[in-house]
Backbone atoms as SQL, in Angstrom:
CREATE TABLE atoms (id INTEGER PRIMARY KEY, chain TEXT, resi INTEGER, resn TEXT, atom TEXT, x REAL, y REAL, z REAL);
INSERT INTO atoms VALUES
  (1, 'A', 1, 'MET', 'N', -34.151, -9.817, 6.787),
  (2, 'A', 1, 'MET', 'CA', -32.859, -10.298, 6.412),
  (3, 'A', 1, 'MET', 'C', -32.501, -11.244, 5.289),
  (4, 'A', 2, 'LYS', 'N', -33.296, -12.221, 5.295),
  (5, 'A', 2, 'LYS', 'CA', -33.662, -13.452, 4.464),
  (6, 'A', 2, 'LYS', 'C', -34.013, -12.996, 3.087),
  (7, 'A', 3, 'LEU', 'N', -34.664, -11.957, 2.799),
  (8, 'A', 3, 'LEU', 'CA', -35.012, -11.383, 1.333),
  (9, 'A', 3, 'LEU', 'C', -33.613, -10.792, 0.591),
  (10, 'A', 4, 'PRO', 'N', -32.553, -10.203, 1.227),
  (11, 'A', 4, 'PRO', 'CA', -31.555, -9.816, 0.347),
  (12, 'A', 4, 'PRO', 'C', -30.876, -11.142, -0.091),
  (13, 'A', 5, 'LEU', 'N', -30.507, -11.858, 1.164),
  (14, 'A', 5, 'LEU', 'CA', -29.774, -13.074, 1.071),
  (15, 'A', 5, 'LEU', 'C', -30.367, -13.887, -0.512),
  (16, 'A', 6, 'LEU', 'N', -31.351, -13.872, -0.362),
  (17, 'A', 6, 'LEU', 'CA', -32.076, -14.753, -1.478),
  (18, 'A', 6, 'LEU', 'C', -31.858, -13.942, -2.549),
  (19, 'A', 7, 'ALA', 'N', -32.047, -12.919, -2.791),
  (20, 'A', 7, 'ALA', 'CA', -31.688, -11.944, -4.097),
  (21, 'A', 7, 'ALA', 'C', -30.269, -12.000, -4.438),
  (22, 'A', 8, 'VAL', 'N', -29.237, -12.133, -3.736),
  (23, 'A', 8, 'VAL', 'CA', -28.284, -12.478, -3.581),
  (24, 'A', 8, 'VAL', 'C', -27.664, -14.020, -4.325),
  (25, 'A', 9, 'ALA', 'N', -28.060, -14.581, -4.101),
  (26, 'A', 9, 'ALA', 'CA', -28.498, -15.930, -4.585),
  (27, 'A', 9, 'ALA', 'C', -28.861, -15.963, -5.683),
  (28, 'A', 10, 'VAL', 'N', -30.291, -15.353, -6.340),
  (29, 'A', 10, 'VAL', 'CA', -30.678, -15.361, -7.097),
  (30, 'A', 10, 'VAL', 'C', -29.659, -14.548, -8.507),
  (31, 'A', 11, 'LEU', 'N', -29.414, -13.321, -7.664),
  (32, 'A', 11, 'LEU', 'CA', -28.337, -12.554, -8.984),
  (33, 'A', 11, 'LEU', 'C', -27.023, -13.430, -8.955),
  (34, 'A', 12, 'ALA', 'N', -26.598, -14.482, -8.211),
  (35, 'A', 12, 'ALA', 'CA', -25.343, -15.124, -8.656),
  (36, 'A', 12, 'ALA', 'C', -25.561, -16.288, -9.550),
  (37, 'A', 13, 'LEU', 'N', -26.971, -16.606, -9.340),
  (38, 'A', 13, 'LEU', 'CA', -27.198, -18.093, -10.424),
  (39, 'A', 13, 'LEU', 'C', -27.512, -17.168, -11.873),
  (40, 'A', 14, 'ALA', 'N', -27.958, -15.942, -11.849),
  (41, 'A', 14, 'ALA', 'CA', -27.953, -15.132, -13.224),
  (42, 'A', 14, 'ALA', 'C', -27.116, -14.780, -13.579),
  (43, 'A', 15, 'LEU', 'N', -25.991, -14.349, -12.918),
  (44, 'A', 15, 'LEU', 'CA', -25.092, -13.712, -13.288),
  (45, 'A', 15, 'LEU', 'C', -23.769, -14.513, -13.702),
  (46, 'A', 16, 'GLY', 'N', -23.999, -15.704, -13.044),
  (47, 'A', 16, 'GLY', 'CA', -22.790, -16.572, -13.027),
  (48, 'A', 16, 'GLY', 'C', -21.995, -17.095, -14.470),
  (49, 'A', 17, 'GLY', 'N', -20.894, -16.567, -14.952),
  (50, 'A', 17, 'GLY', 'CA', -20.347, -17.155, -15.630),
  (51, 'A', 17, 'GLY', 'C', -20.307, -15.695, -16.874),
  (52, 'A', 18, 'CYS', 'N', -21.142, -14.827, -16.605),
  (53, 'A', 18, 'CYS', 'CA', -21.396, -13.623, -17.357),
  (54, 'A', 18, 'CYS', 'C', -20.130, -12.792, -17.066),
  (55, 'A', 19, 'GLN', 'N', -19.669, -12.031, -18.198),
  (56, 'A', 19, 'GLN', 'CA', -18.415, -11.152, -18.204),
  (57, 'A', 19, 'GLN', 'C', -19.111, -9.796, -18.583),
  (58, 'A', 20, 'ASN', 'N', -18.773, -8.825, -18.399),
  (59, 'A', 20, 'ASN', 'CA', -19.502, -7.514, -19.004),
  (60, 'A', 20, 'ASN', 'C', -18.338, -6.270, -19.076),
  (61, 'A', 21, 'SER', 'N', -17.934, -6.075, -20.252),
  (62, 'A', 21, 'SER', 'CA', -16.474, -5.472, -20.479),
  (63, 'A', 21, 'SER', 'C', -16.815, -4.109, -19.956),
  (64, 'A', 22, 'LYS', 'N', -18.078, -3.430, -20.018),
  (65, 'A', 22, 'LYS', 'CA', -18.073, -1.938, -19.185),
  (66, 'A', 22, 'LYS', 'C', -17.980, -1.930, -17.994),
  (67, 'A', 23, 'PHE', 'N', -18.622, -3.368, -17.061),
  (68, 'A', 23, 'PHE', 'CA', -18.258, -3.286, -15.863),
  (69, 'A', 23, 'PHE', 'C', -16.864, -3.456, -15.082),
  (70, 'A', 24, 'ASP', 'N', -16.170, -4.296, -16.069),
  (71, 'A', 24, 'ASP', 'CA', -14.936, -4.664, -15.714),
  (72, 'A', 24, 'ASP', 'C', -13.856, -3.475, -16.022),
  (73, 'A', 25, 'ALA', 'N', -14.312, -2.654, -17.278),
  (74, 'A', 25, 'ALA', 'CA', -13.487, -1.204, -17.408),
  (75, 'A', 25, 'ALA', 'C', -13.767, -0.036, -16.243),
  (76, 'A', 26, 'PHE', 'N', -15.141, -0.155, -15.918),
  (77, 'A', 26, 'PHE', 'CA', -15.473, 0.583, -14.487),
  (78, 'A', 26, 'PHE', 'C', -14.823, 0.468, -13.132),
  (79, 'A', 27, 'THR', 'N', -14.798, -1.070, -13.086),
  (80, 'A', 27, 'THR', 'CA', -13.726, -1.367, -11.976),
  (81, 'A', 27, 'THR', 'C', -12.585, -1.185, -11.833),
  (82, 'A', 28, 'ALA', 'N', -11.698, -1.309, -13.034),
  (83, 'A', 28, 'ALA', 'CA', -10.322, -1.309, -13.488),
  (84, 'A', 28, 'ALA', 'C', -9.827, 0.399, -13.110),
  (85, 'A', 29, 'LYS', 'N', -10.899, 1.179, -14.132),
  (86, 'A', 29, 'LYS', 'CA', -10.569, 2.381, -13.741),
  (87, 'A', 29, 'LYS', 'C', -10.977, 3.332, -12.860),
  (88, 'A', 30, 'ASP', 'N', -12.468, 3.086, -12.336),
  (89, 'A', 30, 'ASP', 'CA', -13.046, 4.159, -11.171),
  (90, 'A', 30, 'ASP', 'C', -12.809, 3.399, -9.981),
  (91, 'A', 31, 'LEU', 'N', -13.179, 2.347, -9.857),
  (92, 'A', 31, 'LEU', 'CA', -13.292, 1.483, -8.612),
  (93, 'A', 31, 'LEU', 'C', -12.074, 2.106, -7.554),
  (94, 'A', 32, 'PRO', 'N', -10.883, 2.234, -7.918),
  (95, 'A', 32, 'PRO', 'CA', -9.579, 2.491, -6.994),
  (96, 'A', 32, 'PRO', 'C', -10.226, 3.868, -6.480),
  (97, 'A', 33, 'LYS', 'N', -10.917, 4.659, -7.318),
  (98, 'A', 33, 'LYS', 'CA', -10.615, 6.103, -7.260),
  (99, 'A', 33, 'LYS', 'C', -12.043, 6.368, -5.915),
  (100, 'A', 34, 'VAL', 'N', -12.848, 5.256, -6.222),
  (101, 'A', 34, 'VAL', 'CA', -14.081, 5.311, -5.339),
  (102, 'A', 34, 'VAL', 'C', -13.538, 4.970, -3.869),
  (103, 'A', 35, 'CYS', 'N', -12.755, 3.873, -4.170),
  (104, 'A', 35, 'CYS', 'CA', -12.304, 3.280, -2.773),
  (105, 'A', 35, 'CYS', 'C', -11.534, 4.222, -1.961),
  (106, 'A', 36, 'ALA', 'N', -10.626, 4.899, -3.013),
  (107, 'A', 36, 'ALA', 'CA', -9.788, 5.998, -2.178),
  (108, 'A', 36, 'ALA', 'C', -10.660, 7.281, -1.490),
  (109, 'A', 37, 'GLY', 'N', -11.785, 7.833, -2.202),
  (110, 'A', 37, 'GLY', 'CA', -12.522, 8.606, -1.147),
  (111, 'A', 37, 'GLY', 'C', -13.401, 8.212, -0.318),
  (112, 'A', 38, 'LEU', 'N', -13.825, 7.011, -0.741),
  (113, 'A', 38, 'LEU', 'CA', -14.185, 6.322, 1.041),
  (114, 'A', 38, 'LEU', 'C', -13.593, 6.009, 2.014),
  (115, 'A', 39, 'GLY', 'N', -12.367, 5.804, 1.260),
  (116, 'A', 39, 'GLY', 'CA', -11.025, 5.902, 2.685),
  (117, 'A', 39, 'GLY', 'C', -10.993, 6.883, 3.196),
  (118, 'A', 40, 'GLN', 'N', -10.942, 7.851, 2.424),
  (119, 'A', 40, 'GLN', 'CA', -10.626, 9.272, 3.222),
  (120, 'A', 40, 'GLN', 'C', -11.919, 10.200, 3.696),
  (121, 'A', 41, 'ALA', 'N', -12.838, 9.788, 3.192),
  (122, 'A', 41, 'ALA', 'CA', -14.005, 10.111, 3.907),
  (123, 'A', 41, 'ALA', 'C', -14.311, 9.228, 5.666),
  (124, 'A', 42, 'TYR', 'N', -13.915, 7.741, 5.412),
  (125, 'A', 42, 'TYR', 'CA', -13.759, 7.373, 6.633),
  (126, 'A', 42, 'TYR', 'C', -12.680, 7.643, 7.777),
  (127, 'A', 43, 'ALA', 'N', -11.625, 7.954, 7.064),
  (128, 'A', 43, 'ALA', 'CA', -10.663, 8.559, 8.430),
  (129, 'A', 43, 'ALA', 'C', -10.787, 9.820, 8.722),
  (130, 'A', 44, 'GLY', 'N', -11.741, 10.282, 8.230),
  (131, 'A', 44, 'GLY', 'CA', -12.194, 11.897, 8.398),
  (132, 'A', 44, 'GLY', 'C', -13.125, 11.459, 9.825),
  (133, 'A', 45, 'PHE', 'N', -14.223, 10.676, 9.268),
  (134, 'A', 45, 'PHE', 'CA', -15.286, 10.411, 10.301),
  (135, 'A', 45, 'PHE', 'C', -14.528, 9.820, 11.432),
  (136, 'A', 46, 'VAL', 'N', -13.348, 9.017, 11.724),
  (137, 'A', 46, 'VAL', 'CA', -12.663, 8.150, 12.888),
  (138, 'A', 46, 'VAL', 'C', -12.285, 9.612, 13.270),
  (139, 'A', 47, 'ILE', 'N', -11.573, 9.983, 13.153),
  (140, 'A', 47, 'ILE', 'CA', -10.990, 11.480, 13.569),
  (141, 'A', 47, 'ILE', 'C', -12.059, 12.096, 14.289),
  (142, 'A', 48, 'VAL', 'N', -13.338, 12.446, 13.712),
  (143, 'A', 48, 'VAL', 'CA', -14.455, 13.477, 14.486),
  (144, 'A', 48, 'VAL', 'C', -15.172, 12.589, 15.546),
  (145, 'A', 49, 'ALA', 'N', -15.468, 11.213, 15.030),
  (146, 'A', 49, 'ALA', 'CA', -15.611, 10.721, 16.101),
  (147, 'A', 49, 'ALA', 'C', -14.755, 10.331, 17.435),
  (148, 'A', 50, 'SER', 'N', -13.417, 10.415, 17.207),
  (149, 'A', 50, 'SER', 'CA', -12.791, 10.403, 18.337),
  (150, 'A', 50, 'SER', 'C', -12.970, 11.514, 19.331),
  (151, 'A', 51, 'THR', 'N', -13.576, 12.115, 19.032),
  (152, 'A', 51, 'THR', 'CA', -13.929, 13.490, 19.952),
  (153, 'A', 51, 'THR', 'C', -15.260, 13.082, 20.889),
  (154, 'A', 52, 'GLY', 'N', -15.790, 11.965, 20.522),
  (155, 'A', 52, 'GLY', 'CA', -16.901, 11.797, 21.611),
  (156, 'A', 52, 'GLY', 'C', -18.141, 12.481, 21.137),
  (157, 'A', 53, 'LYS', 'N', -17.935, 13.280, 20.087),
  (158, 'A', 53, 'LYS', 'CA', -19.739, 14.236, 19.828),
  (159, 'A', 53, 'LYS', 'C', -20.439, 13.273, 19.196),
  (160, 'A', 54, 'ILE', 'N', -20.192, 12.321, 18.640),
  (161, 'A', 54, 'ILE', 'CA', -21.009, 11.475, 17.632),
  (162, 'A', 54, 'ILE', 'C', -21.725, 10.375, 18.638),
  (163, 'A', 55, 'LYS', 'N', -23.088, 9.980, 18.498),
  (164, 'A', 55, 'LYS', 'CA', -23.373, 8.925, 18.905),
  (165, 'A', 55, 'LYS', 'C', -22.710, 7.390, 18.878),
  (166, 'A', 56, 'ALA', 'N', -22.951, 7.034, 19.958),
  (167, 'A', 56, 'ALA', 'CA', -22.444, 5.285, 19.827),
  (168, 'A', 56, 'ALA', 'C', -23.081, 4.578, 18.649),
  (169, 'A', 57, 'ASP', 'N', -24.086, 4.642, 18.486),
  (170, 'A', 57, 'ASP', 'CA', -24.783, 3.907, 17.415),
  (171, 'A', 57, 'ASP', 'C', -24.607, 4.271, 16.178),
  (172, 'A', 58, 'VAL', 'N', -24.030, 5.727, 15.890),
  (173, 'A', 58, 'VAL', 'CA', -23.911, 6.087, 14.632),
  (174, 'A', 58, 'VAL', 'C', -22.624, 5.499, 14.593),
  (175, 'A', 59, 'VAL', 'N', -21.648, 5.468, 15.107),
  (176, 'A', 59, 'VAL', 'CA', -20.278, 5.081, 15.148),
  (177, 'A', 59, 'VAL', 'C', -20.125, 3.571, 14.852),
  (178, 'A', 60, 'LYS', 'N', -21.169, 3.013, 15.310),
  (179, 'A', 60, 'LYS', 'CA', -21.102, 1.383, 14.991),
  (180, 'A', 60, 'LYS', 'C', -21.739, 1.171, 13.848),
  (181, 'A', 61, 'LYS', 'N', -22.650, 2.281, 13.247),
  (182, 'A', 61, 'LYS', 'CA', -23.189, 1.909, 11.800),
  (183, 'A', 61, 'LYS', 'C', -21.938, 2.340, 10.767),
  (184, 'A', 62, 'ALA', 'N', -21.214, 3.521, 11.250),
  (185, 'A', 62, 'ALA', 'CA', -20.381, 3.738, 10.358),
  (186, 'A', 62, 'ALA', 'C', -19.105, 2.973, 10.155),
  (187, 'A', 63, 'ASN', 'N', -18.977, 2.344, 11.385),
  (188, 'A', 63, 'ASN', 'CA', -17.843, 1.435, 11.268),
  (189, 'A', 63, 'ASN', 'C', -18.271, 0.090, 10.580),
  (190, 'A', 64, 'ALA', 'N', -19.640, -0.422, 10.659),
  (191, 'A', 64, 'ALA', 'CA', -20.266, -1.715, 9.742),
  (192, 'A', 64, 'ALA', 'C', -20.156, -1.151, 8.274),
  (193, 'A', 65, 'ALA', 'N', -20.536, 0.054, 8.194),
  (194, 'A', 65, 'ALA', 'CA', -20.517, 0.507, 6.670),
  (195, 'A', 65, 'ALA', 'C', -19.168, 0.123, 5.869),
  (196, 'A', 66, 'TRP', 'N', -18.029, 0.911, 6.995),
  (197, 'A', 66, 'TRP', 'CA', -16.919, 0.888, 6.166),
  (198, 'A', 66, 'TRP', 'C', -16.213, -0.570, 6.351),
  (199, 'A', 67, 'ALA', 'N', -16.256, -1.899, 6.859),
  (200, 'A', 67, 'ALA', 'CA', -16.327, -3.203, 6.858),
  (201, 'A', 67, 'ALA', 'C', -16.920, -3.894, 5.672),
  (202, 'A', 68, 'ALA', 'N', -18.047, -3.217, 5.373),
  (203, 'A', 68, 'ALA', 'CA', -18.625, -3.603, 4.116),
  (204, 'A', 68, 'ALA', 'C', -17.842, -3.228, 3.005),
  (205, 'A', 69, 'ALA', 'N', -17.424, -1.705, 2.884),
  (206, 'A', 69, 'ALA', 'CA', -16.891, -1.377, 2.074),
  (207, 'A', 69, 'ALA', 'C', -15.237, -1.924, 1.750),
  (208, 'A', 70, 'ASP', 'N', -14.893, -1.919, 2.711),
  (209, 'A', 70, 'ASP', 'CA', -13.498, -2.725, 3.074),
  (210, 'A', 70, 'ASP', 'C', -13.372, -4.219, 2.233),
  (211, 'A', 71, 'VAL', 'N', -14.256, -4.833, 2.136),
  (212, 'A', 71, 'VAL', 'CA', -14.333, -6.344, 1.565),
  (213, 'A', 71, 'VAL', 'C', -13.792, -6.224, 0.372),
  (214, 'A', 72, 'ILE', 'N', -14.556, -4.952, -0.611),
  (215, 'A', 72, 'ILE', 'CA', -14.246, -4.597, -1.976),
  (216, 'A', 72, 'ILE', 'C', -13.149, -3.651, -2.001),
  (217, 'A', 73, 'CYS', 'N', -13.003, -2.502, -1.175),
  (218, 'A', 73, 'CYS', 'CA', -11.775, -1.701, -1.258),
  (219, 'A', 73, 'CYS', 'C', -10.496, -2.010, -0.900),
  (220, 'A', 74, 'LYS', 'N', -10.127, -3.513, -0.235),
  (221, 'A', 74, 'LYS', 'CA', -8.622, -3.794, 0.040),
  (222, 'A', 74, 'LYS', 'C', -8.267, -4.243, -1.148),
  (223, 'A', 75, 'ASP', 'N', -8.759, -4.690, -2.147),
  (224, 'A', 75, 'ASP', 'CA', -8.433, -5.212, -3.392),
  (225, 'A', 75, 'ASP', 'C', -9.151, -4.882, -4.470),
  (226, 'A', 76, 'PRO', 'N', -9.441, -3.660, -4.706),
  (227, 'A', 76, 'PRO', 'CA', -10.371, -3.569, -5.702),
  (228, 'A', 76, 'PRO', 'C', -9.902, -4.082, -7.624),
  (229, 'A', 77, 'ALA', 'N', -9.011, -4.442, -7.483),
  (230, 'A', 77, 'ALA', 'CA', -8.425, -4.772, -8.788),
  (231, 'A', 77, 'ALA', 'C', -9.189, -6.099, -9.153),
  (232, 'A', 78, 'SER', 'N', -9.434, -7.307, -7.722),
  (233, 'A', 78, 'SER', 'CA', -9.739, -8.276, -7.639),
  (234, 'A', 78, 'SER', 'C', -11.518, -8.300, -8.216),
  (235, 'A', 79, 'VAL', 'N', -12.316, -6.936, -8.214),
  (236, 'A', 79, 'VAL', 'CA', -13.631, -7.102, -8.341),
  (237, 'A', 79, 'VAL', 'C', -13.760, -6.899, -10.138),
  (238, 'A', 80, 'THR', 'N', -14.402, -7.613, -10.288),
  (239, 'A', 80, 'THR', 'CA', -14.851, -8.180, -12.093),
  (240, 'A', 80, 'THR', 'C', -16.103, -8.503, -12.224),
  (241, 'A', 81, 'SER', 'N', -16.645, -8.555, -13.444),
  (242, 'A', 81, 'SER', 'CA', -17.786, -9.141, -13.782),
  (243, 'A', 81, 'SER', 'C', -18.168, -10.554, -12.866),
  (244, 'A', 82, 'SER', 'N', -17.320, -11.228, -13.166),
  (245, 'A', 82, 'SER', 'CA', -17.413, -12.672, -12.942),
  (246, 'A', 82, 'SER', 'C', -17.229, -12.947, -11.342),
  (247, 'A', 83, 'THR', 'N', -16.570, -12.066, -10.602),
  (248, 'A', 83, 'THR', 'CA', -16.539, -12.105, -9.427),
  (249, 'A', 83, 'THR', 'C', -17.460, -11.029, -8.157),
  (250, 'A', 84, 'ALA', 'N', -17.873, -10.070, -8.875),
  (251, 'A', 84, 'ALA', 'CA', -18.735, -8.810, -7.893),
  (252, 'A', 84, 'ALA', 'C', -19.643, -9.459, -7.103),
  (253, 'A', 85, 'VAL', 'N', -20.782, -10.943, -7.946),
  (254, 'A', 85, 'VAL', 'CA', -21.611, -11.061, -6.884),
  (255, 'A', 85, 'VAL', 'C', -21.089, -11.821, -5.610),
  (256, 'A', 86, 'VAL', 'N', -19.877, -12.450, -5.447),
  (257, 'A', 86, 'VAL', 'CA', -19.357, -12.927, -4.457),
  (258, 'A', 86, 'VAL', 'C', -18.779, -11.821, -3.407),
  (259, 'A', 87, 'LYS', 'N', -18.356, -10.660, -4.194),
  (260, 'A', 87, 'LYS', 'CA', -17.679, -9.654, -3.344),
  (261, 'A', 87, 'LYS', 'C', -18.967, -9.116, -2.439),
  (262, 'A', 88, 'VAL', 'N', -19.958, -8.666, -3.378),
  (263, 'A', 88, 'VAL', 'CA', -21.199, -7.958, -2.902),
  (264, 'A', 88, 'VAL', 'C', -21.718, -8.961, -1.786),
  (265, 'A', 89, 'ALA', 'N', -21.500, -10.347, -1.845),
  (266, 'A', 89, 'ALA', 'CA', -21.968, -11.118, -0.665),
  (267, 'A', 89, 'ALA', 'C', -21.309, -11.294, 0.187),
  (268, 'A', 90, 'GLN', 'N', -20.043, -10.950, 0.202),
  (269, 'A', 90, 'GLN', 'CA', -19.118, -11.117, 1.372),
  (270, 'A', 90, 'GLN', 'C', -18.953, -9.444, 1.828),
  (271, 'A', 91, 'ALA', 'N', -19.351, -8.341, 1.168),
  (272, 'A', 91, 'ALA', 'CA', -19.689, -7.257, 1.774),
  (273, 'A', 91, 'ALA', 'C', -20.828, -7.153, 2.886),
  (274, 'A', 92, 'TYR', 'N', -22.007, -7.772, 2.221),
  (275, 'A', 92, 'TYR', 'CA', -23.195, -7.840, 2.685),
  (276, 'A', 92, 'TYR', 'C', -23.152, -8.477, 4.166),
  (277, 'A', 93, 'ALA', 'N', -22.037, -9.955, 4.269),
  (278, 'A', 93, 'ALA', 'CA', -21.996, -10.312, 5.622),
  (279, 'A', 93, 'ALA', 'C', -21.281, -9.848, 6.344),
  (280, 'A', 94, 'ALA', 'N', -20.228, -8.717, 6.015),
  (281, 'A', 94, 'ALA', 'CA', -19.613, -8.184, 6.898),
  (282, 'A', 94, 'ALA', 'C', -20.263, -7.058, 7.397),
  (283, 'A', 95, 'LEU', 'N', -21.395, -6.425, 6.632),
  (284, 'A', 95, 'LEU', 'CA', -22.068, -5.546, 7.152),
  (285, 'A', 95, 'LEU', 'C', -22.978, -6.119, 8.383),
  (286, 'A', 96, 'ILE', 'N', -23.695, -7.138, 7.940),
  (287, 'A', 96, 'ILE', 'CA', -24.654, -7.900, 9.181),
  (288, 'A', 96, 'ILE', 'C', -23.937, -8.235, 10.177),
  (289, 'A', 97, 'SER', 'N', -22.634, -8.882, 9.882),
  (290, 'A', 97, 'SER', 'CA', -21.714, -9.181, 11.223),
  (291, 'A', 97, 'SER', 'C', -21.160, -7.988, 11.860),
  (292, 'A', 98, 'ALA', 'N', -20.804, -6.748, 11.496),
  (293, 'A', 98, 'ALA', 'CA', -20.373, -5.906, 12.023),
  (294, 'A', 98, 'ALA', 'C', -21.754, -5.096, 13.272),
  (295, 'A', 99, 'LEU', 'N', -23.136, -5.431, 12.400),
  (296, 'A', 99, 'LEU', 'CA', -23.900, -4.554, 13.028),
  (297, 'A', 99, 'LEU', 'C', -24.790, -5.795, 14.275),
  (298, 'A', 100, 'LYS', 'N', -24.199, -6.630, 14.238),
  (299, 'A', 100, 'LYS', 'CA', -24.738, -7.632, 15.540),
  (300, 'A', 100, 'LYS', 'C', -24.459, -6.986, 16.939);
């Protein structure tokens, strides 16, 4: 687990202050669509999981994945080239916390 955290730290240092207009255009135009699709998929999963036919560990992992995605998807407009590294680090932390 230390290696991914170190990689995020190195990436943060490397990209700090950088701006990428293509990335910003993607996040402004496409990220809300991606998040909407993820939200719909997760909502469908929750309905199916409520039947009790899915193993508890699979439900736990799906919930953890959604917790990580939700860090970004609750406000996709806030994700820019200058905030992406922090958002990814927050998503990673949410994932690890949810899996504990």
